[in-house]
ROBAKE-825556 format. One line per field, with one value per residue (C-alpha): chain; x, y, z. Coordinates in Angstrom, 2 decimals. Each point is the difference from the previous one (the first is absolute). Layout:
mol	A,... $
c1	X,... $
c2	Y,... $
c3	Z,... $
This chain:
mol	A,A,A,A,A,A,A,A,A,A,A,A,A,A,A,A,A,A,A,A,A,A,A,A,A,A,A,A,A,A,A,A,A,A,A,A,A,A,A,A,A,A,A,A,A,A,A,A,A,A,A,A,A,A,A,A,A,A,A,A,A,A,A,A,A,A,A,A,A,A,A,A,A,A,A,A,A,A,A,A,A,A,A,A,A,A,A,A,A,A,A,A,A,A,A,A,A,A,A,A,A,A,A,A,A,A,A,A,A,A,A,A,A,A,A,A,A,A,A,A,A,A,A,A,A,A,A,A,A,A,A,A,A,A,A,A,A,A,A,A,A,A,A,A,A,A,A,A,A,A,A,A,A,A,A,A,A,A,A,A,A,A,A,A,A,A,A,A,A,A,A,A,A,A,A,A,A,A,A,A,A,A,A,A,A,A,A,A,A,A,A,A,A,A,A,A,A,A,A,A,A,A,A,A,A,A,A,A,A,A,A,A,A,A,A,A,A,A,A,A,A,A,A,A,A,A,A,A,A,A,A,A,A,A,A,A,A,A,A,A,A,A,A,A,A,A,A,A,A,A,A,A,A,A,A,A,A,A,A,A,A,A,A,A,A,A,A,A,A,A,A,A,A,A,A,A,A,A,A,A,A,A,A,A,A,A,A,A,A,A,A,A,A,A,A,A,A,A,A,A,A,A,A,A,A,A,A,A,A,A,A,A,A,A,A,A,A,A,A,A,A,A,A,A,A,A,A,A,A,A,A,A,A,A,A,A,A,A,A,A,A,A,A,A,A,A,A,A,A,A,A,A,A,A,A,A,A,A $
c1	60.53,-0.49,-3.49,1.06,2.08,-2.91,-2.39,2.48,0.30,-3.79,-0.21,2.62,-1.85,-3.35,1.58,1.56,-3.40,-1.59,2.79,-0.37,-3.76,0.38,2.65,-2.08,-3.61,-1.35,-2.30,0.88,0.09,1.21,0.74,-0.52,0.77,-1.94,1.93,-1.22,3.48,0.58,1.92,-0.28,-1.39,-0.19,1.85,-3.28,-0.77,3.42,-0.80,-3.64,0.57,3.55,1.47,3.69,2.07,0.44,-3.76,0.22,-0.37,-1.51,-3.42,-2.80,-0.85,3.38,-0.68,-3.77,0.08,1.55,-3.29,-2.04,-3.08,-0.48,-1.74,2.57,1.20,-3.56,-0.79,3.09,-0.81,-3.59,1.15,2.54,-2.62,-2.86,2.10,-2.30,0.83,-0.83,-0.85,-0.28,-0.03,2.28,0.99,3.44,0.83,1.03,-3.67,0.68,-2.20,1.18,-1.60,1.83,-0.06,1.47,0.50,0.94,3.36,-0.70,2.77,-0.60,1.57,-2.40,-2.64,0.52,0.08,3.50,-0.44,-1.70,0.64,-1.43,-0.75,-0.86,-1.64,-0.55,-3.63,0.05,-1.25,-2.59,-1.42,0.03,-1.86,-2.61,-0.56,-0.40,-2.52,-1.93,-0.14,-1.15,-2.76,-1.11,-0.06,-2.15,-2.41,-0.31,-0.57,-2.76,-1.67,0.10,-1.45,-2.80,-0.90,0.52,-1.18,-3.16,-2.01,0.80,-0.43,-3.42,-1.01,1.17,-1.99,-3.12,0.30,0.33,-3.09,-1.95,1.27,-1.85,-3.33,0.65,-1.25,2.64,-2.54,0.09,3.07,-0.05,-0.09,2.52,2.51,-0.49,0.84,2.90,1.49,-0.24,1.79,2.66,0.58,0.27,2.43,2.11,0.23,0.96,2.61,1.49,0.05,1.70,2.60,0.72,0.30,2.54,2.10,-0.21,2.91,1.41,3.44,-1.20,-0.08,1.42,1.59,3.51,2.76,3.20,3.14,3.08,3.36,-0.70,2.12,-1.38,1.13,-2.11,-3.09,0.59,0.49,-3.24,-1.87,1.60,-1.25,-3.48,-0.24,1.80,-3.05,-0.56,3.71,0.07,-3.28,1.24,3.51,1.26,3.56,0.78,3.53,1.25,2.81,-0.02,2.28,-1.79,-0.88,-1.23,-3.03,-1.99,-3.68,-3.10,0.53,-3.66,-0.07,3.28,-1.15,-3.30,1.89,2.29,-2.79,-2.31,2.68,1.31,-3.49,-0.99,3.13,-1.02,-3.68,0.54,2.62,0.21,-1.39,2.80,3.01,1.15,-0.51,3.25,-0.13,2.98,-0.03,2.68,0.69,2.22,0.48,-0.92,0.48,-1.94,-2.05,0.33,-1.28,-1.63,-0.51,-2.16,0.43,-1.74,-0.29,-3.80,-2.77,0.98,-2.24,-1.01,1.45,-3.48,-0.94,2.95,-2.17,-3.09,1.71,0.40,-3.70,-2.11,-1.55,1.58,0.58,2.11,-2.11,-0.67,1.24,-2.02,1.69,0.15,-1.97,2.23,0.81,3.63,1.78,-2.32,0.98,3.70,-0.19,-1.90,2.65,2.87,-1.58,-0.94,3.62,1.21,1.16,-1.11,-0.50,0.91,-0.82,1.86,-1.57,-0.14,-3.07,0.70,3.58,-0.24,-0.40,2.20,-1.34,2.39,-0.90,1.76,0.06,1.68,3.31,0.35 $
c2	29.45,-0.90,-1.23,-3.51,-0.43,1.21,-2.42,-2.85,0.89,0.02,-3.36,-1.47,1.37,-1.37,-3.39,-0.01,0.77,-2.84,-2.40,1.02,-0.56,-3.45,-0.96,1.02,-0.79,-2.91,-1.60,-1.94,2.32,-0.36,2.54,-1.40,2.24,0.43,-2.88,-2.29,-0.24,-0.03,3.17,0.20,-1.91,0.50,-2.31,-1.62,-0.83,-1.63,-2.25,-0.67,-0.80,-1.41,2.82,0.84,2.81,-2.09,0.28,3.78,0.87,-3.38,-0.27,-0.85,-2.96,-1.56,0.17,-0.37,-3.21,1.86,1.83,-3.22,1.26,-0.22,3.22,2.58,0.83,0.45,2.20,2.19,0.42,0.90,2.82,1.33,0.06,1.43,2.31,-0.99,-1.54,-3.69,-1.39,-3.72,-2.63,-2.86,-3.31,-1.43,-3.67,-0.08,0.83,3.50,2.94,3.44,3.30,0.83,3.59,0.71,3.74,1.59,1.79,3.18,2.21,3.59,1.26,-1.52,-1.52,-3.44,-3.24,-1.45,-2.93,-0.93,-0.17,-3.15,-0.13,-3.13,0.13,-3.37,-0.49,-3.72,0.53,2.53,-2.54,-2.63,2.40,0.67,-3.71,-0.48,2.86,-1.64,-3.21,1.95,1.71,-3.36,-1.46,2.91,-0.54,-3.67,1.01,2.45,-2.52,-2.61,2.38,1.14,-3.58,-2.01,2.53,0.83,-2.98,0.15,3.78,-0.35,-2.55,2.35,2.93,-2.17,-1.34,3.50,1.12,-2.99,0.75,3.28,-1.76,-2.74,0.25,-0.68,-2.38,-2.22,-1.90,-2.59,2.56,2.19,-2.86,-1.06,3.48,0.26,-3.19,1.52,3.16,-2.00,-2.25,2.95,1.86,-3.15,-0.61,3.62,-0.01,-3.28,1.25,3.27,-1.86,-2.37,2.87,1.79,-3.10,-2.11,0.49,2.49,-0.12,-0.32,3.04,1.99,3.27,-0.49,2.58,-1.98,1.63,0.02,1.75,3.24,2.69,3.32,1.91,-2.29,0.61,3.76,-0.10,-1.97,2.63,2.79,-1.59,-0.56,3.64,1.45,1.94,1.53,0.85,1.74,1.83,1.34,0.72,-1.92,-1.17,-3.19,-0.57,-2.92,-0.92,-3.76,-1.14,-3.35,-1.68,-3.44,-0.62,-3.15,0.84,-0.59,1.64,1.01,1.49,1.90,1.41,1.05,1.85,1.89,0.67,1.56,2.15,1.37,0.44,2.01,2.13,0.90,0.41,2.35,2.19,3.75,2.11,2.58,-2.36,-2.93,-3.32,-1.54,-3.51,-1.74,-3.74,-1.48,-3.35,-0.75,-2.19,0.83,-2.68,-3.06,1.94,1.06,3.57,1.30,3.76,1.94,3.75,2.77,3.79,0.02,1.66,-1.74,-1.33,1.71,-1.84,-0.39,-2.20,-2.45,-2.70,0.61,-0.34,-3.75,-0.48,-1.85,2.33,3.12,2.70,3.11,3.15,1.50,-3.18,-0.78,-3.27,-3.47,-2.08,0.72,-3.70,0.10,0.86,-2.29,-2.87,0.85,0.01,-3.31,-1.67,1.38,-0.77,-3.55,-0.56,1.04,3.44,3.57,3.21,3.46,3.40,3.31,3.07,3.76,1.72,1.54,-1.34,-3.70,-3.46,-3.03,-3.50,-2.54,-3.66,-2.46,-3.59,-2.83,-0.96,-3.72 $
c3	2.54,-3.70,-0.84,-1.01,3.14,2.13,-1.71,0.51,3.68,0.37,-1.74,2.35,3.03,-1.20,-0.66,3.47,1.53,-1.95,0.99,3.64,-0.15,-1.52,2.57,3.00,-0.84,2.03,-2.58,-3.17,-3.02,-3.57,-2.72,-3.50,-2.98,-3.24,-1.61,2.81,1.54,3.74,0.93,3.79,2.95,3.76,2.43,1.16,-3.64,-0.36,2.97,-0.90,-3.67,0.13,-2.10,-0.31,-1.50,-3.15,-0.65,-0.52,-3.66,-0.85,-1.68,2.42,-2.22,0.91,3.73,-0.12,2.04,2.94,0.57,0.16,-1.79,-3.77,-1.00,1.12,-3.54,-1.28,3.00,-0.58,-3.69,0.86,2.29,-2.52,-2.75,2.09,2.21,2.88,3.37,0.37,3.45,0.42,2.72,-0.99,1.51,-0.59,-0.29,3.69,0.77,1.34,-0.98,-1.13,-0.95,-3.24,-1.27,-3.44,-0.44,-3.36,0.01,-1.93,-1.39,1.00,-3.23,-2.50,2.37,-1.52,1.94,0.01,2.32,3.25,3.73,1.58,3.72,2.00,3.45,1.65,1.04,0.82,3.55,-1.17,-2.46,2.76,2.30,-2.67,-0.50,3.75,0.06,-2.84,2.04,3.02,-1.99,-1.41,3.51,1.21,-2.88,0.93,3.61,-0.93,-2.31,2.76,2.56,-2.28,-0.94,3.20,2.57,-1.94,1.26,3.74,-0.09,-1.66,2.65,2.74,-1.41,-0.38,3.56,1.44,-1.90,1.36,3.51,-0.12,-0.19,2.54,3.54,2.67,1.52,-3.11,1.16,-2.79,-2.83,1.84,0.38,-3.63,-1.29,2.44,-1.48,-3.51,1.18,1.81,-3.01,-2.41,2.26,0.49,-3.75,-0.69,2.75,-1.27,-3.60,0.90,2.08,-2.89,-2.46,2.16,0.67,-3.14,-2.40,2.50,-1.55,-3.60,-2.25,2.87,-1.12,1.29,0.02,0.33,1.28,-2.23,-0.24,-1.86,-1.60,1.26,-3.10,-2.18,2.13,-0.15,-3.77,-0.39,2.03,-2.08,-3.20,1.42,1.13,-3.02,-1.24,3.46,0.32,-3.38,0.59,3.35,-1.35,3.02,0.55,1.90,1.28,2.05,2.38,0.34,2.82,0.42,-3.29,1.00,2.17,0.76,-0.28,-2.10,-3.39,-0.27,3.49,-0.32,-3.32,1.61,2.74,-2.40,-2.50,2.59,1.62,-3.30,-1.41,3.10,-0.30,-3.55,0.81,2.95,-1.65,0.64,-2.82,0.14,-0.38,-2.05,1.82,1.20,1.45,1.61,0.68,2.24,1.63,2.97,3.07,3.59,2.63,-1.22,-2.54,-3.60,-0.20,-3.18,-0.12,-2.45,0.42,-1.94,-0.09,-0.22,1.98,3.24,2.77,3.20,3.01,1.49,-2.99,0.27,1.58,-2.10,-3.40,0.56,0.72,-2.50,-2.62,1.56,-2.59,0.39,0.05,-3.43,-1.70,-3.11,-0.95,1.43,2.46,2.99,0.44,-1.24,3.26,1.96,-2.31,0.32,3.80,0.03,-2.18,2.06,3.39,-1.01,-1.03,3.45,-1.07,0.50,-1.97,1.25,-1.43,0.21,-1.52,0.00,-1.32,-3.43,0.11,-0.74,1.47,0.64,0.57,1.52,-0.38,2.33,-1.23,1.89,-1.56,-0.67 $
């Protein structure tokens, strides 16, 4: 094959691969060239930012309003000029939050930046969760301040009365009854205060995890991005077979389940082989089943029960607190589901999470 024809064929193949990637990726992405013109976008980006085929080739400045935040052009230019990735949390005019990553598109031939790829991952619920946690922390601080201030006096009276009790003769009925009243009063005040603290504003600042209709692929992609450094460091591959896409559950809790299972699969990989993790979803009776299967070190069958215990750590493990699987089981059990494990020592492990289908 002549050289030019071969190069043309390679170019066509590379373009087909890029087109296929942009057609099938599940998160909004844009490709903007060095002249700040929109060259490609993924289907989710078309939906999220109201783009159409007629927008391809147009300057970003002409369709800037579609993206609903004003600094996108400045951000793109910054990345092109600095050749460095820009990560930024943005809020659009519809009050939704996104993690925006602008990545320089570098030509391999001359190592020059000729545009950017922009990725958007929605983090609205994550931001909401963080705000709820901040409220919870503030509420705990108020609680501790109240305890330290309001309990101090009755506790001091109680300690003083007990000290005086030591020197009182049981025959001195008057003194004995007087001190007994002080003790009783202090204990009553402390009991009343503690009861009030546990009941007052019971539903205020409560860290809620509301259920919503979720797209499983989006949760998985979020976990991939969060664990990207671990995945790269371990040279791990994660493949998926999603037969059930939609699930009604708490976003934070579902993410916690997937994060811990995939993180464990990477953490407990076998030294002699490349980590391979397969995530699947399906339906079994009235349950949605999420499976995370790996080819790691495996678990001895005698340990199947122990691994879900609080603070249990696999022998020779040097990472983690051992609370991940315990947390996963608590979430699943409280939701009326179950988690099963299949494993062969030195072959790999599969966790199957059963969640009630709504």
